[in-house]
Biopython code that builds the backbone (N, CA, C, O; Angstrom):
import numpy as np
from Bio.PDB.StructureBuilder import StructureBuilder

atoms = [
    (1, "MET", "N", (0.521, -1.208, -0.010)),
    (1, "MET", "CA", (-0.102, 0.017, -0.106)),
    (1, "MET", "C", (0.769, 1.061, 0.091)),
    (1, "MET", "O", (1.472, 1.116, 1.100)),
    (2, "SER", "N", (0.794, 1.990, -0.870)),
    (2, "SER", "CA", (1.397, 3.354, -1.000)),
    (2, "SER", "C", (0.854, 4.303, 0.065)),
    (2, "SER", "O", (-0.250, 4.128, 0.580)),
    (3, "LEU", "N", (1.750, 5.416, 0.410)),
    (3, "LEU", "CA", (1.105, 6.606, 1.049)),
    (3, "LEU", "C", (0.458, 7.187, 0.405)),
    (3, "LEU", "O", (-0.466, 7.689, 1.045)),
    (4, "ARG", "N", (0.445, 7.453, -0.823)),
    (4, "ARG", "CA", (-0.371, 8.157, -1.784)),
    (4, "ARG", "C", (-1.651, 7.839, -1.642)),
    (4, "ARG", "O", (-2.491, 8.718, -1.448)),
    (5, "GLY", "N", (-1.982, 6.491, -1.722)),
    (5, "GLY", "CA", (-3.376, 5.824, -1.690)),
    (5, "GLY", "C", (-4.052, 6.037, -0.228)),
    (5, "GLY", "O", (-5.273, 6.185, -0.160)),
    (6, "ALA", "N", (-3.320, 6.050, 0.829)),
    (6, "ALA", "CA", (-3.619, 6.132, 2.376)),
    (6, "ALA", "C", (-3.947, 7.731, 2.460)),
    (6, "ALA", "O", (-4.688, 8.225, 3.309)),
    (7, "ALA", "N", (-3.353, 8.360, 1.564)),
    (7, "ALA", "CA", (-3.590, 10.155, 1.996)),
    (7, "ALA", "C", (-4.898, 10.454, 1.709)),
    (7, "ALA", "O", (-5.383, 9.784, 0.798)),
    (8, "LEU", "N", (-5.698, 11.376, 2.296)),
    (8, "LEU", "CA", (-6.834, 11.945, 2.104)),
    (8, "LEU", "C", (-6.746, 13.089, 0.495)),
    (8, "LEU", "O", (-5.875, 13.831, 0.041)),
    (9, "ASP", "N", (-7.864, 12.776, 0.144)),
    (9, "ASP", "CA", (-7.720, 13.859, -1.266)),
    (9, "ASP", "C", (-8.259, 14.837, -0.724)),
    (9, "ASP", "O", (-9.328, 14.733, -0.123)),
    (10, "LEU", "N", (-7.562, 16.025, -0.857)),
    (10, "LEU", "CA", (-7.573, 17.415, -0.205)),
    (10, "LEU", "C", (-8.358, 18.259, -1.873)),
    (10, "LEU", "O", (-8.994, 19.307, -1.772)),
    (11, "THR", "N", (-8.187, 17.712, -2.954)),
    (11, "THR", "CA", (-8.537, 18.374, -4.180)),
    (11, "THR", "C", (-9.980, 19.202, -4.007)),
    (11, "THR", "O", (-10.004, 20.251, -4.652)),
    (12, "PRO", "N", (-10.983, 18.950, -3.369)),
    (12, "PRO", "CA", (-12.357, 19.921, -2.923)),
    (12, "PRO", "C", (-11.717, 20.737, -2.413)),
    (12, "PRO", "O", (-11.797, 21.775, -3.070)),
    (13, "LEU", "N", (-10.986, 20.858, -1.408)),
    (13, "LEU", "CA", (-10.242, 21.939, -0.331)),
    (13, "LEU", "C", (-9.480, 22.844, -0.993)),
    (13, "LEU", "O", (-9.335, 24.009, -0.622)),
    (14, "ARG", "N", (-8.954, 22.331, -2.021)),
    (14, "ARG", "CA", (-8.310, 23.484, -2.866)),
    (14, "ARG", "C", (-8.988, 24.020, -3.900)),
    (14, "ARG", "O", (-8.853, 25.240, -3.988)),
    (15, "GLN", "N", (-9.775, 23.433, -4.834)),
    (15, "GLN", "CA", (-10.359, 23.841, -6.042)),
    (15, "GLN", "C", (-11.851, 24.879, -5.632)),
    (15, "GLN", "O", (-12.288, 25.928, -6.105)),
    (16, "SER", "N", (-12.274, 24.020, -4.598)),
    (16, "SER", "CA", (-13.779, 25.175, -4.249)),
    (16, "SER", "C", (-13.926, 25.709, -3.513)),
    (16, "SER", "O", (-14.119, 25.035, -2.501)),
    (17, "ALA", "N", (-13.980, 27.212, -3.296)),
    (17, "ALA", "CA", (-13.999, 28.073, -2.335)),
    (17, "ALA", "C", (-15.434, 27.745, -1.408)),
    (17, "ALA", "O", (-15.521, 27.920, -0.193)),
    (18, "PRO", "N", (-16.648, 27.165, -2.409)),
    (18, "PRO", "CA", (-17.689, 27.074, -1.383)),
    (18, "PRO", "C", (-17.529, 26.147, -0.346)),
    (18, "PRO", "O", (-18.129, 26.246, 0.724)),
    (19, "TYR", "N", (-16.515, 24.990, -0.698)),
    (19, "TYR", "CA", (-16.466, 23.566, 0.063)),
    (19, "TYR", "C", (-15.602, 24.332, 1.320)),
    (19, "TYR", "O", (-15.749, 24.129, 2.526)),
    (20, "ARG", "N", (-14.933, 25.001, 0.853)),
    (20, "ARG", "CA", (-14.121, 25.840, 2.003)),
    (20, "ARG", "C", (-14.352, 26.438, 3.101)),
    (20, "ARG", "O", (-13.755, 26.468, 4.177)),
    (21, "ARG", "N", (-15.848, 27.198, 2.483)),
    (21, "ARG", "CA", (-16.483, 27.958, 3.368)),
    (21, "ARG", "C", (-17.397, 26.847, 4.360)),
    (21, "ARG", "O", (-17.446, 26.872, 5.590)),
    (22, "LEU", "N", (-18.108, 25.859, 3.424)),
    (22, "LEU", "CA", (-19.160, 25.143, 4.128)),
    (22, "LEU", "C", (-18.102, 24.286, 5.550)),
    (22, "LEU", "O", (-18.318, 24.491, 6.744)),
    (23, "LEU", "N", (-17.114, 23.449, 5.068)),
    (23, "LEU", "CA", (-16.085, 23.163, 6.334)),
    (23, "LEU", "C", (-15.855, 23.835, 7.366)),
    (23, "LEU", "O", (-16.002, 23.463, 8.530)),
    (24, "PHE", "N", (-15.235, 25.545, 6.723)),
    (24, "PHE", "CA", (-15.010, 26.009, 7.891)),
    (24, "PHE", "C", (-16.105, 26.563, 9.069)),
    (24, "PHE", "O", (-15.904, 26.896, 10.237)),
    (25, "GLY", "N", (-17.312, 26.519, 8.282)),
    (25, "GLY", "CA", (-18.537, 26.746, 9.096)),
    (25, "GLY", "C", (-18.980, 25.566, 9.858)),
    (25, "GLY", "O", (-19.583, 25.758, 10.913)),
    (26, "ASP", "N", (-18.740, 24.316, 9.428)),
    (26, "ASP", "CA", (-18.747, 23.221, 9.981)),
    (26, "ASP", "C", (-17.906, 23.054, 11.300)),
    (26, "ASP", "O", (-18.294, 22.357, 12.238)),
    (27, "ALA", "N", (-16.748, 23.736, 11.294)),
    (27, "ALA", "CA", (-16.026, 23.501, 11.986)),
    (27, "ALA", "C", (-15.972, 24.428, 13.249)),
    (27, "ALA", "O", (-15.456, 24.075, 14.309)),
    (28, "VAL", "N", (-16.508, 25.549, 13.048)),
    (28, "VAL", "CA", (-16.785, 26.632, 13.778)),
    (28, "VAL", "C", (-17.900, 26.002, 14.669)),
    (28, "VAL", "O", (-17.765, 25.779, 15.872)),
    (29, "SER", "N", (-18.906, 25.771, 14.006)),
    (29, "SER", "CA", (-20.360, 25.337, 14.835)),
    (29, "SER", "C", (-19.749, 24.038, 15.732)),
    (29, "SER", "O", (-19.988, 23.997, 16.939)),
    (30, "VAL", "N", (-19.052, 23.116, 15.164)),
    (30, "VAL", "CA", (-18.625, 22.202, 16.164)),
    (30, "VAL", "C", (-17.766, 22.673, 17.390)),
    (30, "VAL", "O", (-17.882, 22.142, 18.495)),
    (31, "ILE", "N", (-17.072, 23.495, 17.181)),
    (31, "ILE", "CA", (-16.241, 24.095, 18.417)),
    (31, "ILE", "C", (-17.236, 24.691, 19.221)),
    (31, "ILE", "O", (-17.443, 24.200, 20.330)),
    (32, "GLY", "N", (-17.999, 25.839, 18.777)),
    (32, "GLY", "CA", (-19.138, 26.215, 19.602)),
    (32, "GLY", "C", (-20.063, 25.444, 19.995)),
    (32, "GLY", "O", (-21.006, 26.029, 20.527)),
    (33, "THR", "N", (-20.157, 23.950, 19.898)),
    (33, "THR", "CA", (-21.298, 23.145, 20.323)),
    (33, "THR", "C", (-20.586, 22.468, 21.726)),
    (33, "THR", "O", (-21.195, 22.025, 22.699)),
    (34, "GLN", "N", (-18.978, 22.534, 21.505)),
    (34, "GLN", "CA", (-18.326, 21.717, 22.483)),
    (34, "GLN", "C", (-17.921, 22.710, 23.671)),
    (34, "GLN", "O", (-17.795, 22.384, 24.851)),
    (35, "VAL", "N", (-17.747, 23.941, 23.146)),
    (35, "VAL", "CA", (-17.587, 25.157, 24.101)),
    (35, "VAL", "C", (-18.748, 25.182, 25.057)),
    (35, "VAL", "O", (-18.623, 25.117, 26.280)),
    (36, "THR", "N", (-19.915, 25.284, 24.391)),
    (36, "THR", "CA", (-21.492, 25.439, 25.008)),
    (36, "THR", "C", (-21.526, 24.322, 26.207)),
    (36, "THR", "O", (-21.871, 24.605, 27.355)),
    (37, "THR", "N", (-21.135, 23.053, 25.798)),
    (37, "THR", "CA", (-21.129, 21.615, 26.695)),
    (37, "THR", "C", (-20.595, 21.832, 27.804)),
    (37, "THR", "O", (-21.141, 21.498, 28.855)),
    (38, "VAL", "N", (-19.303, 22.497, 27.743)),
    (38, "VAL", "CA", (-18.640, 22.558, 28.872)),
    (38, "VAL", "C", (-19.031, 24.073, 29.650)),
    (38, "VAL", "O", (-19.015, 24.134, 30.879)),
    (39, "ALA", "N", (-19.327, 25.095, 28.930)),
    (39, "ALA", "CA", (-19.681, 26.059, 29.737)),
    (39, "ALA", "C", (-20.882, 26.043, 30.576)),
    (39, "ALA", "O", (-20.839, 26.634, 31.654)),
    (40, "ILE", "N", (-22.130, 25.333, 30.147)),
    (40, "ILE", "CA", (-23.324, 25.543, 30.603)),
    (40, "ILE", "C", (-22.919, 24.843, 32.094)),
    (40, "ILE", "O", (-23.097, 25.605, 33.044)),
    (41, "PRO", "N", (-22.440, 23.604, 32.403)),
    (41, "PRO", "CA", (-22.461, 22.986, 33.771)),
    (41, "PRO", "C", (-21.341, 24.033, 34.398)),
    (41, "PRO", "O", (-21.551, 24.276, 35.586)),
    (42, "ILE", "N", (-20.368, 24.594, 33.914)),
    (42, "ILE", "CA", (-19.401, 25.411, 34.810)),
    (42, "ILE", "C", (-20.122, 27.016, 35.268)),
    (42, "ILE", "O", (-19.893, 27.457, 36.394)),
    (43, "GLN", "N", (-21.003, 27.809, 34.268)),
    (43, "GLN", "CA", (-21.768, 28.325, 34.691)),
    (43, "GLN", "C", (-22.888, 28.245, 35.686)),
    (43, "GLN", "O", (-23.076, 29.072, 36.579)),
    (44, "VAL", "N", (-23.740, 26.994, 35.418)),
    (44, "VAL", "CA", (-24.614, 26.634, 36.438)),
    (44, "VAL", "C", (-23.762, 26.242, 38.113)),
    (44, "VAL", "O", (-24.291, 26.231, 39.224)),
    (45, "TYR", "N", (-22.998, 26.092, 37.920)),
    (45, "TYR", "CA", (-22.162, 25.411, 39.084)),
    (45, "TYR", "C", (-21.610, 27.086, 40.098)),
    (45, "TYR", "O", (-21.677, 27.304, 41.308)),
    (46, "ALA", "N", (-21.084, 28.005, 38.925)),
    (46, "ALA", "CA", (-20.596, 28.852, 39.475)),
    (46, "ALA", "C", (-22.001, 30.021, 40.074)),
    (46, "ALA", "O", (-21.891, 30.883, 40.946)),
    (47, "GLN", "N", (-23.112, 29.710, 39.356)),
    (47, "GLN", "CA", (-23.978, 30.589, 40.022)),
    (47, "GLN", "C", (-24.717, 29.711, 41.295)),
    (47, "GLN", "O", (-25.170, 30.368, 42.233)),
    (48, "THR", "N", (-24.806, 28.578, 41.311)),
    (48, "THR", "CA", (-25.310, 27.799, 42.418)),
    (48, "THR", "C", (-24.760, 27.369, 43.474)),
    (48, "THR", "O", (-25.257, 27.381, 44.600)),
    (49, "ARG", "N", (-23.337, 26.829, 43.052)),
    (49, "ARG", "CA", (-22.536, 26.004, 43.994)),
    (49, "ARG", "C", (-22.953, 24.636, 44.192)),
    (49, "ARG", "O", (-22.529, 23.938, 45.113)),
    (50, "SER", "N", (-23.773, 24.260, 43.334)),
    (50, "SER", "CA", (-24.731, 22.898, 43.677)),
    (50, "SER", "C", (-24.514, 21.908, 42.472)),
    (50, "SER", "O", (-24.852, 22.270, 41.345)),
    (51, "ALA", "N", (-24.019, 20.805, 42.659)),
    (51, "ALA", "CA", (-23.476, 19.792, 42.102)),
    (51, "ALA", "C", (-25.470, 19.005, 41.546)),
    (51, "ALA", "O", (-25.937, 18.657, 40.462)),
    (52, "ALA", "N", (-25.840, 19.034, 42.463)),
    (52, "ALA", "CA", (-27.356, 18.668, 41.736)),
    (52, "ALA", "C", (-27.814, 19.413, 40.961)),
    (52, "ALA", "O", (-28.358, 18.938, 39.965)),
    (53, "ALA", "N", (-27.749, 20.976, 41.162)),
    (53, "ALA", "CA", (-28.371, 21.967, 39.785)),
    (53, "ALA", "C", (-27.665, 21.519, 38.506)),
    (53, "ALA", "O", (-28.282, 21.244, 37.477)),
    (54, "VAL", "N", (-26.249, 21.458, 38.636)),
    (54, "VAL", "CA", (-25.231, 20.911, 37.695)),
    (54, "VAL", "C", (-26.006, 19.624, 37.026)),
    (54, "VAL", "O", (-26.315, 19.571, 35.835)),
    (55, "GLY", "N", (-26.281, 18.536, 38.054)),
    (55, "GLY", "CA", (-26.947, 17.508, 37.108)),
    (55, "GLY", "C", (-28.019, 17.558, 36.703)),
    (55, "GLY", "O", (-28.291, 16.818, 35.757)),
    (56, "LEU", "N", (-28.939, 18.344, 37.189)),
    (56, "LEU", "CA", (-30.367, 18.659, 36.752)),
    (56, "LEU", "C", (-30.624, 19.335, 35.327)),
    (56, "LEU", "O", (-31.632, 19.283, 34.623)),
    (57, "VAL", "N", (-29.361, 20.008, 35.107)),
    (57, "VAL", "CA", (-29.322, 20.789, 33.986)),
    (57, "VAL", "C", (-29.080, 20.043, 32.643)),
    (57, "VAL", "O", (-29.617, 20.103, 31.537)),
    (58, "GLY", "N", (-28.007, 19.280, 33.198)),
    (58, "GLY", "CA", (-27.608, 17.793, 31.875)),
    (58, "GLY", "C", (-28.606, 16.930, 31.526)),
    (58, "GLY", "O", (-28.712, 16.467, 30.390)),
    (59, "LEU", "N", (-29.589, 16.603, 32.727)),
    (59, "LEU", "CA", (-30.645, 15.574, 32.576)),
    (59, "LEU", "C", (-31.599, 16.462, 31.674)),
    (59, "LEU", "O", (-32.048, 15.912, 30.669)),
    (60, "ALA", "N", (-31.966, 17.816, 31.933)),
    (60, "ALA", "CA", (-32.808, 18.573, 31.017)),
    (60, "ALA", "C", (-32.565, 18.643, 30.047)),
    (60, "ALA", "O", (-33.507, 18.589, 29.257)),
    (61, "GLY", "N", (-30.939, 18.834, 29.403)),
    (61, "GLY", "CA", (-30.505, 18.570, 27.960)),
    (61, "GLY", "C", (-30.610, 17.074, 27.572)),
    (61, "GLY", "O", (-30.866, 16.817, 26.396)),
    (62, "LEU", "N", (-30.447, 16.125, 28.403)),
    (62, "LEU", "CA", (-30.703, 14.696, 27.827)),
    (62, "LEU", "C", (-32.116, 14.274, 27.776)),
    (62, "LEU", "O", (-32.427, 13.517, 26.857)),
    (63, "VAL", "N", (-32.694, 14.511, 28.315)),
    (63, "VAL", "CA", (-34.023, 13.726, 28.061)),
    (63, "VAL", "C", (-34.757, 14.078, 26.862)),
    (63, "VAL", "O", (-35.371, 13.157, 26.325)),
    (64, "PRO", "N", (-34.824, 15.425, 26.246)),
    (64, "PRO", "CA", (-35.464, 15.698, 24.873)),
    (64, "PRO", "C", (-34.541, 14.937, 23.613)),
    (64, "PRO", "O", (-34.927, 14.768, 22.456)),
    (65, "LEU", "N", (-33.298, 14.559, 24.158)),
    (65, "LEU", "CA", (-32.647, 13.878, 23.016)),
    (65, "LEU", "C", (-32.862, 12.622, 23.183)),
    (65, "LEU", "O", (-32.768, 11.924, 22.173)),
    (66, "ILE", "N", (-33.147, 12.082, 24.243)),
    (66, "ILE", "CA", (-33.694, 10.401, 24.456)),
    (66, "ILE", "C", (-35.002, 10.434, 23.670)),
    (66, "ILE", "O", (-35.089, 9.919, 22.556)),
    (67, "VAL", "N", (-36.024, 11.057, 24.283)),
    (67, "VAL", "CA", (-37.447, 11.077, 23.719)),
    (67, "VAL", "C", (-37.479, 11.430, 22.116)),
    (67, "VAL", "O", (-37.494, 10.553, 21.253)),
    (68, "PHE", "N", (-37.484, 12.494, 21.906)),
    (68, "PHE", "CA", (-37.215, 12.329, 20.643)),
    (68, "PHE", "C", (-36.520, 11.703, 19.496)),
    (68, "PHE", "O", (-36.932, 11.578, 18.343)),
    (69, "GLY", "N", (-35.230, 11.279, 20.089)),
    (69, "GLY", "CA", (-34.370, 10.302, 19.394)),
    (69, "GLY", "C", (-35.294, 9.383, 19.229)),
    (69, "GLY", "O", (-35.623, 9.196, 18.058)),
    (70, "LEU", "N", (-35.976, 8.556, 20.277)),
    (70, "LEU", "CA", (-36.730, 7.581, 20.261)),
    (70, "LEU", "C", (-37.833, 7.579, 18.863)),
    (70, "LEU", "O", (-37.994, 6.618, 18.111)),
    (71, "TYR", "N", (-38.412, 8.712, 18.773)),
    (71, "TYR", "CA", (-39.674, 8.822, 17.902)),
    (71, "TYR", "C", (-39.340, 9.196, 16.795)),
    (71, "TYR", "O", (-39.985, 8.826, 15.814)),
    (72, "GLY", "N", (-38.133, 10.109, 16.664)),
    (72, "GLY", "CA", (-37.654, 9.933, 15.012)),
    (72, "GLY", "C", (-36.627, 8.730, 14.739)),
    (72, "GLY", "O", (-36.110, 8.925, 13.639)),
    (73, "GLY", "N", (-36.196, 7.688, 15.272)),
    (73, "GLY", "CA", (-35.758, 6.630, 15.088)),
    (73, "GLY", "C", (-37.088, 5.993, 14.216)),
    (73, "GLY", "O", (-37.172, 5.830, 12.999)),
    (74, "ALA", "N", (-37.865, 5.761, 15.036)),
    (74, "ALA", "CA", (-39.066, 4.991, 14.673)),
    (74, "ALA", "C", (-39.810, 5.566, 13.702)),
    (74, "ALA", "O", (-40.649, 4.824, 13.191)),
    (75, "ILE", "N", (-39.733, 6.842, 13.240)),
    (75, "ILE", "CA", (-40.537, 7.407, 12.302)),
    (75, "ILE", "C", (-39.296, 7.405, 10.971)),
    (75, "ILE", "O", (-39.623, 7.382, 9.784)),
    (76, "ALA", "N", (-38.321, 7.424, 11.295)),
    (76, "ALA", "CA", (-37.496, 7.114, 10.153)),
    (76, "ALA", "C", (-37.537, 5.821, 9.644)),
    (76, "ALA", "O", (-37.461, 5.665, 8.426)),
    (77, "ASP", "N", (-37.669, 4.673, 10.550)),
    (77, "ASP", "CA", (-37.668, 3.444, 10.239)),
    (77, "ASP", "C", (-39.139, 3.183, 9.490)),
    (77, "ASP", "O", (-39.251, 2.401, 8.546)),
    (78, "ALA", "N", (-39.984, 3.765, 9.913)),
    (78, "ALA", "CA", (-41.525, 3.639, 9.178)),
    (78, "ALA", "C", (-42.038, 4.465, 7.920)),
    (78, "ALA", "O", (-43.134, 4.499, 7.360)),
    (79, "VAL", "N", (-40.726, 5.175, 7.663)),
    (79, "VAL", "CA", (-41.583, 6.307, 6.015)),
    (79, "VAL", "C", (-40.096, 5.544, 5.383)),
    (79, "VAL", "O", (-39.060, 5.056, 5.834)),
    (80, "ASP", "N", (-40.730, 5.792, 4.085)),
    (80, "ASP", "CA", (-39.634, 5.303, 2.888)),
    (80, "ASP", "C", (-38.771, 6.198, 2.944)),
    (80, "ASP", "O", (-39.086, 7.370, 3.148)),
    (81, "ARG", "N", (-37.510, 5.798, 2.770)),
    (81, "ARG", "CA", (-36.260, 6.685, 2.666)),
    (81, "ARG", "C", (-36.095, 7.586, 1.570)),
    (81, "ARG", "O", (-35.528, 8.577, 2.028)),
    (82, "ARG", "N", (-36.229, 7.677, 0.805)),
    (82, "ARG", "CA", (-36.552, 8.484, -0.752)),
    (82, "ARG", "C", (-37.543, 9.403, 0.056)),
    (82, "ARG", "O", (-37.221, 10.578, 0.232)),
    (83, "ARG", "N", (-38.474, 9.028, 0.448)),
    (83, "ARG", "CA", (-39.625, 10.215, 0.602)),
    (83, "ARG", "C", (-38.759, 10.785, 1.955)),
    (83, "ARG", "O", (-38.354, 11.933, 1.770)),
    (84, "LEU", "N", (-38.529, 10.421, 2.792)),
    (84, "LEU", "CA", (-37.773, 11.105, 4.004)),
    (84, "LEU", "C", (-36.630, 12.118, 3.687)),
    (84, "LEU", "O", (-36.570, 13.273, 4.108)),
    (85, "VAL", "N", (-35.854, 11.575, 2.980)),
    (85, "VAL", "CA", (-34.538, 12.499, 2.317)),
    (85, "VAL", "C", (-35.163, 13.944, 1.474)),
    (85, "VAL", "O", (-34.384, 14.730, 0.935)),
]
sb = StructureBuilder()
sb.init_structure("model")
sb.init_model(0)
sb.init_chain("A")
sb.init_seg("    ")
for serial, (resi, resn, name, xyz) in enumerate(atoms, 1):
    if name == "N":
        sb.init_residue(resn, " ", resi, " ")
    sb.init_atom(name, np.array(xyz, "f"), 0.0, 1.0, " ", f" {name:<3s}", serial, name[0])
structure = sb.get_structure()
């Protein structure tokens, strides 16, 4: 196996300005999501000095993911893929 075959193809990154903007925007979005994931518990603890409050905030963020994830998965399984996309 050659190194050239194992390397990533960066051609779209070099040739397409819209693709670079999309990739940059996605990277900024992911970084923002991760910063928010860390900052919210820190802020809650700083204001309340309560680990229980931090846990409740985490639970409040997790419950909708579980509930809507289950419903969304059931809907995605029941609906034709071509129609869903």
